[in-house]
C-alpha positions in Angstrom: 10.8 -155.8 162.2 14.2 -155.9 163.9 16.4 -159.0 164.0 15.4 -159.9 167.6 11.7 -159.9 166.7 12.3 -162.0 163.6 14.5 -164.4 165.6 11.7 -164.8 168.3 9.0 -165.3 165.7 11.1 -168.0 164.0 11.7 -169.7 167.3 8.0 -169.7 168.1 7.1 -171.1 164.7 9.5 -174.0 165.0 9.4 -174.7 168.7 6.6 -177.2 168.6 8.6 -179.3 166.1 12.0 -179.0 167.7 11.2 -178.8 171.5 10.3 -182.5 171.9 13.2 -183.7 169.8 16.2 -181.6 170.4 16.3 -177.9 171.3 19.9 -177.9 170.0 18.5 -178.3 166.4 16.5 -175.1 166.9 19.5 -173.3 168.3 21.6 -174.4 165.3 18.9 -173.3 162.9 18.6 -169.9 164.5 22.4 -169.4 164.5 22.4 -170.2 160.7 19.4 -167.8 160.0 20.6 -165.0 162.3 24.5 -165.3 162.2 24.9 -161.8 163.7 22.8 -162.5 166.8 24.5 -163.1 170.2 24.6 -166.7 171.1 23.4 -165.9 174.6 20.3 -164.3 173.2 19.6 -167.2 171.0 20.1 -169.6 173.9 17.6 -167.7 176.1 15.0 -167.6 173.3 15.4 -171.3 172.5 15.1 -172.2 176.2 12.0 -170.2 176.8 10.1 -171.3 173.7 11.1 -175.0 174.2 9.9 -174.9 177.8 6.6 -173.3 176.6 6.2 -175.8 173.8 6.7 -178.8 176.0 4.4 -177.5 178.8 1.3 -178.5 176.9 0.1 -174.9 176.9 2.1 -173.6 174.0 -0.8 -172.2 172.0 -2.1 -170.4 175.1 1.3 -169.0 176.0 1.9 -167.9 172.5 -1.4 -166.1 172.4 -0.8 -164.5 175.7 2.3 -162.7 174.7 5.3 -165.1 175.1 7.0 -163.3 172.3 6.5 -159.9 174.0 7.7 -161.4 177.3 10.9 -162.7 175.7 11.5 -159.5 173.8 11.1 -157.5 177.0 13.6 -159.8 178.7 16.3 -159.7 176.0 15.9 -156.2 174.6 17.6 -154.4 177.6 20.8 -156.4 176.8 21.6 -153.8 174.2 23.5 -154.6 171.0 22.7 -158.2 170.2 24.9 -158.4 167.1 28.0 -159.2 169.2 28.5 -162.9 169.3 29.6 -164.1 172.7 31.3 -167.5 173.1 
């Protein structure tokens, strides 16, 4: 598995816990776990999984390929190991 796949999997795993409280906590956790990931990519992943988790349909969205959807959206960005401010 590549870094982006692991990052998305971690975000999906923790989104139900963090989405209702504070998505910033999830962002901070992912930055610590994946320090080489671009902050723009982490921000997009956190936004997407938190929206899905708070929509009430998170299990359904996860089962229907939310990870694949996010991966498809972020992958074309190229090298995600450059941290953008």
